[in-house]
VEXFI-586931 format. One record per residue (C-alpha): residue in one letter; x, y, z. Coordinates in steps of 0.1 Angstrom, whole numbers. Layout:
N
ATOM bati     x     y     z
ATOM    A     X     Y     Z
...
//
This chain:
657
ATOM bati     x     y     z
ATOM    G   384   -84  -335
ATOM    N   355  -106  -344
ATOM    L   345  -134  -321
ATOM    Y   350  -168  -339
ATOM    V   332  -197  -325
ATOM    P   337  -231  -341
ATOM    F   303  -239  -357
ATOM    R   298  -265  -384
ATOM    F   273  -258  -412
ATOM    E   253  -288  -423
ATOM    S   260  -280  -459
ATOM    N   297  -282  -454
ATOM    P   308  -295  -420
ATOM    N   344  -289  -428
ATOM    V   339  -251  -431
ATOM    T   341  -229  -400
ATOM    K   327  -194  -402
ATOM    P   322  -167  -376
ATOM    F   287  -156  -364
ATOM    P   275  -126  -385
ATOM    D   252  -113  -358
ATOM    F   261  -105  -322
ATOM    D   225  -113  -309
ATOM    F   226  -146  -326
ATOM    R   259  -154  -309
ATOM    I   244  -145  -275
ATOM    R   215  -169  -282
ATOM    F   239  -196  -292
ATOM    I   261  -192  -262
ATOM    A   230  -194  -239
ATOM    S   218  -226  -256
ATOM    F   253  -241  -256
ATOM    S   257  -235  -218
ATOM    Q   221  -242  -207
ATOM    D   228  -276  -194
ATOM    A   258  -264  -174
ATOM    F   237  -235  -161
ATOM    R   210  -259  -150
ATOM    D   234  -281  -131
ATOM    S   249  -251  -114
ATOM    I   217  -232  -105
ATOM    L   200  -264   -91
ATOM    Q   229  -276   -70
ATOM    R   224  -286   -34
ATOM    G   235  -265    -4
ATOM    P   227  -231    10
ATOM    I   214  -207   -17
ATOM    E   236  -178    -6
ATOM    S   267  -199   -12
ATOM    F   263  -204   -49
ATOM    A   235  -182   -63
ATOM    L   255  -151   -70
ATOM    K   286  -170   -81
ATOM    T   266  -189  -107
ATOM    V   253  -157  -122
ATOM    Q   287  -142  -123
ATOM    D   302  -172  -140
ATOM    F   276  -175  -167
ATOM    I   267  -138  -173
ATOM    Q   301  -122  -165
ATOM    P   286   -89  -156
ATOM    Q   304   -56  -157
ATOM    R   297   -51  -120
ATOM    Q   302   -79   -96
ATOM    T   270   -75   -74
ATOM    K   244   -59   -97
ATOM    L   235   -67  -134
ATOM    A   229   -41  -161
ATOM    Q   197   -40  -181
ATOM    D   209   -62  -210
ATOM    E   225   -86  -186
ATOM    N   192   -89  -167
ATOM    Q   174   -96  -199
ATOM    M   199  -123  -208
ATOM    L   196  -140  -174
ATOM    E   157  -138  -175
ATOM    N   157  -155  -209
ATOM    M   179  -183  -196
ATOM    L   157  -188  -165
ATOM    R   125  -188  -185
ATOM    T   139  -214  -209
ATOM    L   151  -235  -180
ATOM    L   117  -233  -163
ATOM    Q   100  -244  -195
ATOM    Q   123  -274  -198
ATOM    L   115  -284  -162
ATOM    V    77  -282  -167
ATOM    A    79  -302  -199
ATOM    S   100  -329  -182
ATOM    A    75  -330  -153
ATOM    A    46  -334  -177
ATOM    Q    63  -362  -196
ATOM    S    71  -381  -163
ATOM    G    35  -376  -151
ATOM    E    46  -360  -118
ATOM    Q    33  -329  -102
ATOM    I    55  -300  -114
ATOM    M    61  -288   -78
ATOM    Q    74  -322   -68
ATOM    Y    94  -330   -99
ATOM    G   131  -339   -93
ATOM    Q   129  -337   -56
ATOM    L   160  -324   -38
ATOM    I   165  -341    -5
ATOM    D   193  -329    17
ATOM    D   194  -345    51
ATOM    D   222  -323    63
ATOM    D   205  -290    56
ATOM    D   176  -281    79
ATOM    N   163  -254    55
ATOM    N   154  -279    28
ATOM    V   122  -298    32
ATOM    H   116  -334    20
ATOM    G    97  -334   -13
ATOM    H   111  -300   -24
ATOM    G   112  -302   -62
ATOM    Q   135  -286   -87
ATOM    I   111  -259   -97
ATOM    P   105  -246   -62
ATOM    H   143  -247   -57
ATOM    L   148  -226   -88
ATOM    L   122  -201   -77
ATOM    D   139  -198   -43
ATOM    V   172  -191   -59
ATOM    V   157  -163   -81
ATOM    L   138  -149   -52
ATOM    Y   170  -147   -32
ATOM    L   188  -128   -60
ATOM    C   159  -104   -63
ATOM    E   156   -98   -26
ATOM    K   194   -90   -24
ATOM    E   190   -67   -54
ATOM    H   216   -87   -75
ATOM    V   191   -90  -103
ATOM    E   160   -70  -114
ATOM    G   132   -73   -88
ATOM    G   104   -82  -113
ATOM    M   121  -113  -125
ATOM    I   105  -136   -99
ATOM    F    71  -123  -108
ATOM    Q    76  -130  -145
ATOM    L    87  -166  -137
ATOM    L    56  -172  -116
ATOM    E    33  -159  -143
ATOM    D    50  -182  -169
ATOM    L    46  -211  -145
ATOM    T     9  -206  -139
ATOM    E     3  -203  -177
ATOM    M    21  -236  -183
ATOM    S     3  -255  -155
ATOM    T   -30  -272  -153
ATOM    M   -55  -260  -127
ATOM    K   -45  -289  -104
ATOM    N    -9  -278  -105
ATOM    C   -18  -242  -102
ATOM    K   -31  -248   -67
ATOM    D     4  -260   -57
ATOM    V    20  -231   -75
ATOM    F    -3  -207   -57
ATOM    G     5  -224   -24
ATOM    Y    41  -215   -30
ATOM    I    31  -179   -37
ATOM    E    12  -177    -5
ATOM    S    42  -191    15
ATOM    K    64  -163     1
ATOM    Q    39  -135     5
ATOM    D    59  -116    31
ATOM    I    90  -115     9
ATOM    L    71  -107   -23
ATOM    G    54   -79    -5
ATOM    K    86   -60     4
ATOM    Q    87   -25   -11
ATOM    E   117   -31   -34
ATOM    L   100   -62   -50
ATOM    F    64   -50   -48
ATOM    A    70   -19   -68
ATOM    R    85   -39   -96
ATOM    G    61   -68   -98
ATOM    K    27   -57   -85
ATOM    L    11   -53  -119
ATOM    V    25   -87  -130
ATOM    M    11  -104   -99
ATOM    L   -23   -87  -104
ATOM    R   -24   -99  -140
ATOM    T   -14  -135  -129
ATOM    C   -42  -136  -103
ATOM    N   -68  -122  -126
ATOM    Q   -59  -148  -153
ATOM    L   -63  -176  -127
ATOM    L   -97  -162  -117
ATOM    R  -108  -163  -153
ATOM    R   -98  -199  -157
ATOM    L  -115  -211  -125
ATOM    S  -151  -220  -121
ATOM    K  -171  -198   -98
ATOM    A  -193  -228   -88
ATOM    N  -168  -256   -85
ATOM    D  -136  -237   -74
ATOM    V  -151  -214   -48
ATOM    V  -124  -221   -22
ATOM    F   -95  -215   -47
ATOM    C  -111  -183   -59
ATOM    G  -114  -172   -23
ATOM    R   -78  -179   -16
ATOM    I   -68  -158   -46
ATOM    L   -90  -129   -34
ATOM    M   -77  -131     1
ATOM    F   -41  -131   -12
ATOM    L   -47  -100   -32
ATOM    A   -64   -83    -2
ATOM    H   -32   -89    19
ATOM    F    -7   -83    -9
ATOM    F   -20   -49   -20
ATOM    P   -24   -20     4
ATOM    L   -59    -9    14
ATOM    S   -57    23    -7
ATOM    E   -49     5   -39
ATOM    R   -73    19   -64
ATOM    S   -71   -11   -87
ATOM    A   -90   -32   -61
ATOM    V  -117    -6   -54
ATOM    N  -150    -4   -73
ATOM    I  -150    34   -72
ATOM    K  -180    40   -95
ATOM    G  -201    13   -77
ATOM    V  -208    -7  -109
ATOM    F  -228   -38  -102
ATOM    N  -221   -72  -118
ATOM    T  -252   -75  -139
ATOM    S  -238  -105  -157
ATOM    N  -244  -125  -125
ATOM    E  -278  -137  -137
ATOM    T  -299  -162  -118
ATOM    K  -316  -185  -142
ATOM    Y  -349  -201  -132
ATOM    E  -379  -216  -149
ATOM    K  -402  -192  -167
ATOM    D  -430  -216  -177
ATOM    P  -446  -243  -154
ATOM    P  -435  -279  -161
ATOM    K  -458  -298  -184
ATOM    G  -476  -328  -172
ATOM    K  -467  -322  -136
ATOM    R  -484  -304  -108
ATOM    S  -477  -268  -104
ATOM    S  -482  -266   -66
ATOM    Y  -457  -276   -39
ATOM    L  -471  -282    -5
ATOM    I  -454  -273    27
ATOM    P  -467  -287    60
ATOM    S  -480  -259    82
ATOM    A  -471  -251   118
ATOM    P  -494  -266   144
ATOM    Y  -507  -232   156
ATOM    I  -518  -221   120
ATOM    P  -554  -228   114
ATOM    L  -549  -237    78
ATOM    D  -542  -274    70
ATOM    R  -517  -266    43
ATOM    I  -500  -236    27
ATOM    S  -499  -238   -10
ATOM    V  -468  -226   -28
ATOM    D  -477  -226   -65
ATOM    F  -456  -218   -96
ATOM    N  -466  -182   -94
ATOM    F  -450  -179   -60
ATOM    Y  -419  -197   -74
ATOM    K  -416  -171  -102
ATOM    T  -422  -142   -78
ATOM    F  -396  -155   -54
ATOM    W  -368  -159   -79
ATOM    S  -377  -127   -97
ATOM    L  -363  -108   -67
ATOM    Q  -328  -117   -78
ATOM    E  -331   -94  -107
ATOM    Y  -334   -64   -83
ATOM    F  -307   -77   -60
ATOM    C  -284   -80   -89
ATOM    N  -289   -43   -98
ATOM    P  -303   -22   -69
ATOM    A  -297    11   -87
ATOM    S  -326     3  -111
ATOM    L  -351     7   -83
ATOM    T  -346    44   -81
ATOM    T  -348    51  -118
ATOM    A  -385    42  -122
ATOM    S  -412    41   -96
ATOM    T  -430    12  -112
ATOM    K  -400   -11  -105
ATOM    W  -400    -3   -69
ATOM    Q  -437   -10   -66
ATOM    K  -433   -43   -83
ATOM    F  -404   -52   -61
ATOM    S  -422   -42   -29
ATOM    S  -453   -62   -38
ATOM    S  -432   -93   -47
ATOM    L  -412   -89   -14
ATOM    A  -444   -87     6
ATOM    V  -456  -120    -9
ATOM    V  -423  -137     1
ATOM    L  -423  -122    36
ATOM    N  -459  -132    42
ATOM    T  -449  -168    33
ATOM    F  -420  -167    58
ATOM    D  -443  -153    85
ATOM    A  -469  -180    79
ATOM    Q  -444  -208    82
ATOM    P  -418  -201   109
ATOM    L  -391  -226   115
ATOM    S  -386  -245   148
ATOM    E  -353  -248   167
ATOM    E  -350  -285   155
ATOM    E  -353  -275   119
ATOM    G  -328  -247   123
ATOM    E  -302  -270   139
ATOM    A  -307  -297   113
ATOM    N  -300  -272    84
ATOM    S  -271  -254   101
ATOM    L  -243  -243    77
ATOM    E  -217  -251   103
ATOM    E  -222  -288    97
ATOM    E  -224  -285    59
ATOM    A  -195  -260    54
ATOM    A  -177  -285    32
ATOM    T  -205  -287     6
ATOM    F  -216  -250     7
ATOM    N  -219  -232   -26
ATOM    I  -225  -195   -32
ATOM    K  -256  -202   -54
ATOM    Y  -287  -222   -46
ATOM    L  -305  -245   -70
ATOM    T  -335  -229   -87
ATOM    S  -354  -259   -96
ATOM    S  -392  -256   -90
ATOM    K  -392  -291   -75
ATOM    L  -370  -279   -46
ATOM    M  -390  -248   -37
ATOM    G  -408  -265    -7
ATOM    L  -376  -279     7
ATOM    E  -357  -247     4
ATOM    L  -383  -227    22
ATOM    K  -378  -250    53
ATOM    D  -340  -244    52
ATOM    S  -329  -217    77
ATOM    S  -297  -209    58
ATOM    F  -317  -203    26
ATOM    R  -341  -179    44
ATOM    R  -312  -160    59
ATOM    H  -296  -158    25
ATOM    I  -327  -141    11
ATOM    L  -333  -118    41
ATOM    L  -297  -107    42
ATOM    Q  -299   -97     5
ATOM    C  -329   -75    14
ATOM    L  -310   -57    41
ATOM    I  -280   -51    18
ATOM    L  -303   -36    -8
ATOM    F  -320   -14    17
ATOM    D  -287    -2    30
ATOM    Y  -276     7    -5
ATOM    L  -307    27   -12
ATOM    R  -301    47    20
ATOM    A  -263    50    15
ATOM    P  -250    85    22
ATOM    G  -233   108    -2
ATOM    K  -256   103   -32
ATOM    N  -269   129   -56
ATOM    D  -304   141   -51
ATOM    K  -317   123   -82
ATOM    D  -304    90   -68
ATOM    L  -320    94   -34
ATOM    P  -353    76   -27
ATOM    S  -385    96   -24
ATOM    E  -402   102     9
ATOM    T  -429    76     2
ATOM    M  -402    51    -7
ATOM    K  -383    59    25
ATOM    E  -413    51    46
ATOM    E  -418    18    28
ATOM    L  -381    10    32
ATOM    K  -384    15    69
ATOM    S  -414    -8    73
ATOM    C  -399   -35    51
ATOM    E  -366   -33    70
ATOM    D  -382   -37   104
ATOM    R  -402   -67    91
ATOM    V  -370   -84    77
ATOM    K  -351   -78   109
ATOM    K  -379   -94   129
ATOM    L  -379  -125   106
ATOM    L  -341  -128   110
ATOM    E  -344  -125   148
ATOM    I  -368  -154   150
ATOM    T  -350  -176   124
ATOM    P  -331  -203   142
ATOM    P  -304  -210   152
ATOM    K  -291  -180   172
ATOM    G  -313  -155   154
ATOM    K  -306  -125   177
ATOM    E  -268  -130   176
ATOM    F  -269  -133   138
ATOM    L  -290  -101   135
ATOM    R  -266   -81   157
ATOM    A  -236   -93   137
ATOM    V  -253   -83   104
ATOM    E  -262   -48   118
ATOM    H  -226   -43   129
ATOM    I  -213   -52    95
ATOM    L  -237   -29    77
ATOM    E  -228     0   100
ATOM    R  -191    -5    94
ATOM    E  -198    -6    56
ATOM    K  -208    31    58
ATOM    N  -172    40    66
ATOM    W  -160    23    34
ATOM    V  -187    41    14
ATOM    W  -176    75    27
ATOM    W  -139    65    21
ATOM    K  -147    57   -16
ATOM    R  -167    88   -20
ATOM    D  -138   109    -6
ATOM    G  -114    96   -33
ATOM    C   -98    66   -14
ATOM    Q   -74    86     7
ATOM    P   -44    64    17
ATOM    F   -45    49    51
ATOM    E    -7    46    55
ATOM    K     8    78    69
ATOM    Q    45    86    64
ATOM    P    65    96    95
ATOM    I    67   133   100
ATOM    E   102   147    96
ATOM    N   115   171   123
ATOM    K   123   202   102
ATOM    S   141   232   116
ATOM    P   119   263   122
ATOM    N   136   283    95
ATOM    A   131   256    68
ATOM    G   104   262    44
ATOM    H    76   289    44
ATOM    K    61   298    77
ATOM    R    26   288    81
ATOM    R     1   314    90
ATOM    R   -10   312   126
ATOM    Q   -46   303   130
ATOM    R   -68   330   144
ATOM    W   -95   322   169
ATOM    R  -127   341   176
ATOM    L  -119   346   213
ATOM    G   -81   345   213
ATOM    N   -75   307   216
ATOM    K   -90   274   208
ATOM    E  -103   266   243
ATOM    L  -122   299   248
ATOM    S  -137   296   213
ATOM    Q  -149   261   221
ATOM    L  -165   272   254
ATOM    W  -183   300   235
ATOM    R  -197   275   210
ATOM    W  -209   253   238
ATOM    A  -227   282   253
ATOM    E  -244   290   220
ATOM    Q  -255   253   216
ATOM    N  -267   251   252
ATOM    P  -289   281   260
ATOM    N  -298   268   295
ATOM    A  -261   268   305
ATOM    E  -264   302   322
ATOM    K  -293   290   343
ATOM    D  -275   260   356
ATOM    S  -271   261   394
ATOM    Q  -237   244   392
ATOM    R  -223   268   366
ATOM    V  -191   284   376
ATOM    K  -198   321   384
ATOM    T  -178   351   395
ATOM    P  -179   351   433
ATOM    D  -191   381   454
ATOM    I  -162   403   466
ATOM    A  -172   397   502
ATOM    D  -172   359   499
ATOM    Y  -139   359   480
ATOM    W  -120   379   508
ATOM    K  -134   359   537
ATOM    P  -104   335   539
ATOM    L   -80   364   540
ATOM    A  -101   382   566
ATOM    E  -100   351   588
ATOM    D   -62   350   584
ATOM    M   -60   386   597
ATOM    D   -79   378   629
ATOM    P   -53   375   657
ATOM    S   -76   352   677
ATOM    A   -75   326   648
ATOM    G   -38   320   655
ATOM    I   -29   313   619
ATOM    E     8   317   612
ATOM    D    19   343   587
ATOM    A    34   317   564
ATOM    Y     0   301   558
ATOM    H   -19   334   551
ATOM    H   -37   337   518
ATOM    K   -18   369   510
ATOM    N    12   347   501
ATOM    N    -8   331   473
ATOM    R     0   352   443
ATOM    V   -28   337   422
ATOM    Y   -54   343   449
ATOM    C   -43   379   453
ATOM    W   -42   385   416
ATOM    K   -78   372   412
ATOM    G   -89   393   442
ATOM    L   -75   425   427
ATOM    R   -94   418   394
ATOM    F  -126   413   413
ATOM    A  -121   444   434
ATOM    A  -114   465   402
ATOM    R  -148   455   390
ATOM    Q  -169   454   422
ATOM    D  -151   476   448
ATOM    L  -131   505   434
ATOM    E  -128   521   469
ATOM    G  -111   490   483
ATOM    F   -90   487   452
ATOM    S   -77   523   457
ATOM    R   -64   513   492
ATOM    F   -40   487   477
ATOM    T   -13   513   470
ATOM    D   -11   525   507
ATOM    L   -20   494   527
ATOM    G   -12   465   504
ATOM    I   -34   435   497
ATOM    E   -48   434   532
ATOM    G   -62   469   527
ATOM    V   -84   457   498
ATOM    V  -104   435   522
ATOM    P  -138   451   530
ATOM    V  -137   467   565
ATOM    E  -169   450   576
ATOM    L  -152   416   573
ATOM    L  -124   425   596
ATOM    P  -126   419   634
ATOM    P  -130   450   656
ATOM    E   -94   451   669
ATOM    V   -80   451   633
ATOM    R  -107   472   617
ATOM    S   -95   506   630
ATOM    K   -61   501   613
ATOM    Y   -76   498   578
ATOM    Q  -105   523   580
ATOM    A  -107   553   556
ATOM    R   -84   583   562
ATOM    P   -98   620   566
ATOM    N  -118   634   539
ATOM    E   -96   647   511
ATOM    K  -120   676   507
ATOM    A  -110   688   542
ATOM    K   -73   687   533
ATOM    R   -79   706   501
ATOM    A   -99   732   520
ATOM    K   -71   739   544
ATOM    K   -46   742   516
ATOM    D   -69   766   498
ATOM    E   -73   787   530
ATOM    T   -35   790   535
ATOM    K   -29   798   498
ATOM    G   -57   825   500
ATOM    G   -40   843   529
ATOM    S    -6   842   512
ATOM    L   -22   856   480
ATOM    E   -37   885   499
ATOM    E    -3   894   515
ATOM    E    14   892   481
ATOM    T   -12   916   467
ATOM    K    -6   941   494
ATOM    A    32   939   490
ATOM    V    28   945   452
ATOM    S     6   976   459
ATOM    A    31   990   484
ATOM    E    59   985   459
ATOM    G    40  1004   433
ATOM    A    34  1033   457
ATOM    L    71  1036   464
ATOM    V    79  1038   428
ATOM    G    55  1067   424
ATOM    G    30  1051   403
ATOM    S    -6  1059   410
ATOM    T   -34  1034   407
ATOM    S   -68  1044   395
ATOM    E   -98  1040   417
ATOM    A  -113  1015   393
ATOM    E   -83   993   397
ATOM    G   -84   996   434
ATOM    E  -120   987   435
ATOM    V  -113   956   413
ATOM    G   -84   945   437
ATOM    R  -106   949   467
ATOM    G  -134   930   450
ATOM    E  -111   901   442
ATOM    S   -97   900   477
ATOM    E  -131   899   492
ATOM    A  -142   871   469
ATOM    M  -112   850   477
ATOM    E  -117   856   515
ATOM    S  -153   845   512
ATOM    D  -144   813   493
ATOM    A  -118   804   519
ATOM    I  -143   810   547
ATOM    A  -169   789   529
ATOM    D  -145   760   524
ATOM    T  -131   761   559
ATOM    P  -148   734   580
ATOM    T  -166   743   612
ATOM    P  -151   734   646
ATOM    E  -176   706   650
ATOM    E  -166   691   617
ATOM    Q  -129   695   625
ATOM    Q  -135   678   659
ATOM    R  -154   649   642
ATOM    L  -128   644   615
ATOM    G   -98   649   637
ATOM    G  -110   626   665
ATOM    S  -115   594   645
ATOM    D   -84   576   656
ATOM    T   -49   584   668
ATOM    D   -31   577   636
ATOM    N   -53   599   615
ATOM    G   -50   627   640
ATOM    Q   -12   625   639
ATOM    E   -12   627   602
ATOM    A   -35   657   602
ATOM    G   -12   674   626
ATOM    Q    17   667   605
ATOM    I    -1   682   575
ATOM    E   -10   714   595
ATOM    D    27   718   606
ATOM    T    39   714   571
ATOM    E    13   739   558
ATOM    T    23   764   586
ATOM    E    60   761   576
ATOM    E    51   767   540
ATOM    G    30   797   550
ATOM    G    59   811   570
ATOM    L    82   808   540
ATOM    M    57   825   518
ATOM    D    53   853   543
ATOM    T    90   858   545
ATOM    D    93   859   508
ATOM    L    65   883   503
ATOM    N    75   907   532
ATOM    H   111   913   521
ATOM    P   120   950   516
ATOM    P   114   962   480
ATOM    M   143   964   457
ATOM    P   152   999   445
ATOM    I   145  1005   409
ATOM    S   169  1025   389
//
């Protein structure tokens, strides 16, 4: 049924009625139990021992460890109300809000003396968010409310708490829920701060944002390169009335002039450069602006050249000693012009602005219309050299300062390219080891010469036309030079054991066969009969080994002997066929007989022509013992074959029925 809560109406306190609206009942219960919730959430002791139990007792969630959406909203309203009460109480007491209601627990080492109730409340909420008991963005919402309710003096203490919890707030489960709220909180603080009086606090906020957000966060990147043209430098436009318009600077001892006059025109010319430093892009839109800027800069650089600073003046005006009073803007009063020109930090400030402007004008990746002209590039180069020379001679430690500036500007080009390429994320996710069958197979990359290494070598040859003329270039060795080690191994007088011969090296033999196939086909043909040692050129072998690997009898002589034997056998076969035809009774015409005799005579003449003379046979057969034996074996074989053929051809004719 309906929930009845005793509530006395002011019109009739004796009448008790139920709440007509459920949301109103929820608000009433929250208000009714706010004091009890405050006492429970701010109790002493370890946070993990009571934080979750307190939430469960007052919210009574459906799940024991994680709140639903409406339950999170109810808890957030209760916490924001409690935070508002604590800030109001601190303001009434006149205490700093982060030290109000200090909780001092001597038995607990985690608590720090002077830890107020508000930091304790924030620690409890941060613990619940970190353990995912409540919604992760709740702590960020409380921090935003706290900065909005605090003065700038108290905001420094609040931001100090934020900096101390940066590692926890930056965790992925919390950062994803509250990064926009934290960005909005920091931007609101920057709007409230003075850029002249609160420089350090502004720097703390910017440094926190740089550490809190990843490098690839696009909200912190000026992608379009828009300049802050609202940063206007105000200076006097008209000379002061009733006062002198010239400010004198004592000259250096070696300058012949007694004094260098810096009048009001120089003052206006000097400070007018800030208009171009504020918006460098305007110099490329119109040539007249660049001419005016270059002429004004030349006047300023001439003045710096005419009055160099000594080491004593540089040490006296060093920023290291005046870091506590340093501001980002200089005073522009015309009365201070003479003193500022003798300040080394002031000069470096102006010269560094010039280098930054020159670096922007030459920045890579621009459109053609935004690039400077050729004449402008030459003037940029001359002005840059002059500015660097002045920085180098400006004390103290001018050369070291110039090297540091050049290094910074060189690294800045990497950021320019990164922004022009769309701010690709720096963080790379770990590569998962997938099975070969998972997903679509990627097409194998094809190379011009078969693989990446050979293709790279080919490109190097194209880029270096003198590579082929280099004396140290790796070339294909001569076949005789390559086989010399193996020929030395084959010399018996060398005494090299067989296990250490080069013929046992497979790579060496394989390369040698490739060289022989290209340069020595005759030697390559001996590999089948004699092995790898037969490929070695004969002239490299010692005399006692050379006869073993010399060439065999000419194949033409072998073929001639075979043709002679076959020719005789063919003649005998022809006679046998003629005799057989005569027995049968067939008659052969005279024309056919003439043809047969003609063919026999031609074959006999060819055989006689191909048969070597006795002198040739003696020269071929007497080369060495082995070859002679082989030739004899061939002759015996041929004789046997001839005998078989004669037996076959001289058998008696078969009768024909």
